[in-house]
N, C-alpha and C positions, 0 to 999 in steps of 0.2 A: 504493500500500500504506500510505503514511503516513496518508492520510485515513481508511482503514478501521480502522487501529489507534487513531485518535483518537476515533472515534465512541463506542465502548464506555466510554472514560474520561469523555467528556462526559456520557453517559447516567448513568453511576454518580454523577458529581458532582451532576447535577440531582436524582437520586433521594435522594441523601444530604441535600441542602439541603431537599428537600421533607419528608423525615422529621424533620429538625430543626424545620422550621416547624410541622409537625403537633404535635410534642411541646411546643413552646413555647406553642401555643394551648391545648393540653390543660392545661398548667400554669396559664396565665392564667385559664381558666374554673374550674379547681379552686379557685384562690385566691378568685375572686369569689363562688363558691358557698359556700365555707367562711365568708367574711365575711357573706354573706347569712343563713346560719343563726344566727350570733352576733347579727347585727343584728335579726333577727326575734325571737329570744329576749329581746332587750333592748327590745322595743317600738319598734324603728326609731329609737331615740335617736341611734345612730351617724350615720344619714343627716341628722338635724337638726343634730347637733353638728359634723359634719365634711363637710357639703355645702358648696356654694358660696353664701356669703352676699353678695348683690349689693351692691357698693360699700361693704362694711364693711372699712375700712382696718385694723381691729383683728383681722381674721380672714381671711387670704388663703390659708391652708393648704388650704382646700377645693378649690382649683384642682388640687392633686395627689391628694387623697384621694377626691374625688367620683366618679371613674370606677369605683371599686371598690364603691360603695354604691348600693343601690336602695331603692325605697319600697314595694315589694310583691312577692309571688311572680310575679304577672302581668308586672310590670315587668322582672324579671330574665329571665323566660322569653322575653319578646319581644325582648330584646337578645342573648341567648346564641347563638341560631342565626346571625343576621347577623354577630355579632362573630367567631364561629369561621370562617365562610365567607370573609368579607372579610379577616380577619386572616391566615388561611392563604395566601390568594392574594397578599396584600401581602408575606408573609414568605418565600415559597418561592424568590424570586430572591436572597435573602441575608438572614440573620437579623441581622447587624450593621447593615445598612442599615435593616432593619425597626425595630430598636430606636431608631435616630436619628429615623426617621419618627414613631414612637410618642411620643417626647418632644416633638417639634414639634407634633403634633396635640393632645396633652394640654394643653400650655401655651397654644396659640392658642385652642382651644375653651374652655378654662376661663377664661382672661382675658377672652375675648369675652363669655362669659355673665356674668362678674362685672361687667363694665362696662355691659352693656346690658339686663340683666334688671330686672324691676320692683323698686323699693325694698322691702326687707323679705322678698323671696322667697328660697327655698332651692332650689338645683338639685343633683340627684344622679343618677347613672346613667352607663352606659358608651356611651350613644347618640351623644354627640359624637365619641367615638373610632371608633365604628362608621361614622359618616358620613365621617370622615377617611379610613379605610381604603377606603371605597366610592369616594370621589373619586380617591384614589391609583390604585386598580385600573383605573378608567375611563381615566385619562390616561397611565398609565405606558407602555403600548405605543407611543403616539404619540411620546412624548419619547425613548424608547429605540430606536424603530424596529424593534420586534419584532412580526412579524406575528401570532404566536400570542397575545401579550399584547394586541394590538389587538383580536383576535377575542374574547378572554376579556372585555375591558373592555366591548365592545359587547353581548355576551350578558348580562353582569351589569347593564348599564344598562337593557336591555330587560326582563329578568326582574324587576328590582326598581324599575321605573319609578315605581311607586306611592310609593316612598320620597321622591321629589322633592317631593311635596305637603307633607311634614313640614318642609321648609325654609321654608315660609311661616308667618306668624303663626297660632298656634293657642292657644286658651285652655287653660291647665293643662299645656302642653307647652313644654319649653325649646327652641323653634325657634332661639333665638340660639346655643345650644351646637351644635346640628346644623349651622347655617349656617357658623359659624366653623370647625367641625371639617372640613366639606366643603371649604372654601376652603384650609385648612391641608393637606389631603390633596393637592389639586391643586398647591399650591405645593411640597409635598414631592416630587411627581413631577418637577417642573422642577429643583429643587435637587439631587436625588439621581439625576438621569438619568445614563446612561452617557456618559462623555466620549469623543469621537473627536478625535484630534489633528489639527486643521486639515483635517478631512474627507479625510484621505488624502494631503495635500500633502507631509508629511515623506517618505513613501515615494517620491513622484514626484521629489522633490529628490535623494534618494539615487540613484535610477535615473539621473537626468541626470548626476550626478557620475561614475557608473560608465561611462556612455557616453563622456563626455569623456576619461576616463582611457584607455579602450579605443582611442579614435581617436588619441590621442597615441602610444600604443604602436605602433599600425600605422604611423604616420608615421615614427617612429624606425626601425622595421624596414625600411621601404622605402628610407629614406635610407642605411642601412647596406648594403643590397643594391646600391644605385646606386653607392656609393663603391667597392664591391668589383668593379664592372664586370660584374656578373651580369645 
């Protein structure tokens, strides 16, 4: 009966977390699209001014601001769908963990693009974050040992296999940001994996202690019976 009572609670917790993940991604996309309207009205000067300026030591703030900026309507439209899908899948296991993952991806992807992009180039867009979530979703199930997450990761890898080609050098595309974001997502899957205490060893140790205690009790009882001559 205990397991039957626990299942609805677990289901409710999963649904609640999924709802939070959904609204978090709705909020992220709303912010990005509001910024896009302002950016478009300003002739995309925000993208130029607050994007990632490769190896410009006087301007490193673009590492944090570039994911919110895009260079055209086609650019933001191409990123929005995958960002929502992968972001939601990355967040539904826990929004707090998702926020930590996002910070890791933004920093690694942005710094990687800043270090390795062509001199004088400006990088903007959320695609590095998209690839970070993509990498995380693919590997999370293997690291957490969740069969459902493994299946989801494999399905996403197969359905979006064409995305892997963008990790290779392409003219006019920040493949550096994509690649570093993808690597950050995989690393995040490892660092944020669910910890299991010694693979169950603590539980076995406690069991052994109980058995020893039980054996001692039986020995004492038999000794008392023997002393009584029974």
